[in-house]
N, C-alpha and C positions, 0 to 999 in steps of 0.2 A: 075185805075189814082192812081199814089201815094200820098204819102204827101208831098206838099213839104216846105222846110223847111230854112231859109237867111241862106246864108254862114256866114259865121266871118266879125268878124271888118272890115272896111278894116282900120282903122288908129292902131288897134294897134293885134289885129286877134282870138278877145276872142268871147268866144257865144257870138251872139245877140238873145234877149229875142224880143216875139213878143207881145206888150202890146196895140192893138187893131187895127183901123181905117175903113176908113170911104169910102163908094160910091157913088158915082154923078153918078146913072143910067141915067138920060138927058144927063150930057158931056161927061159920057165915061171917066170919070175918078178917081182911086181909090189912096187911101194914105193910106199909112199901117205906125204905129208907133213904131217903134225901139229902143231899149235899151243893149248895149254891158255890160253883165254881169262883164265884169273886169275895163272897163275904162269908164264906168257909161254915153257910147255918146249915147244923143238922138239922130235918123234919125228921119225927116216925111221924107220917102217918097211917091213920086206925081209921076202918071206916069197916060197915056190914054192907052182905051184896048178896046178890039173888041169881043171880046164870050164868058171869063170868066176870069173877075175884078182880082178875087185874086190867081190864076197860072199865070196870065198874070204879074201882080205889084211883085210881089217875085222874075218872073225867069228874070224879066228887072231889079231889088237889085241884085239880082249873075250875071250879067252881068260884066266882068268884060274887060278894057279894058289894049289888048295885048295878050290875054287865045285863044284860040282857041276849039268851043267848040264841 
């Protein structure tokens, strides 16, 4: 498995820095904490997961409407 990285900032296109995260294994919810190095926007991204909390959270954050995967 390759290491997944978040895509660029959805607001300015800057590099996103991972600042940590939390996983609720009972509710199967993962929260990742991201900060843009350019515009300093902080995003706490929360998503449900099935098998791999971190991988699925990054894939969900990286999903952009209108892009073909």
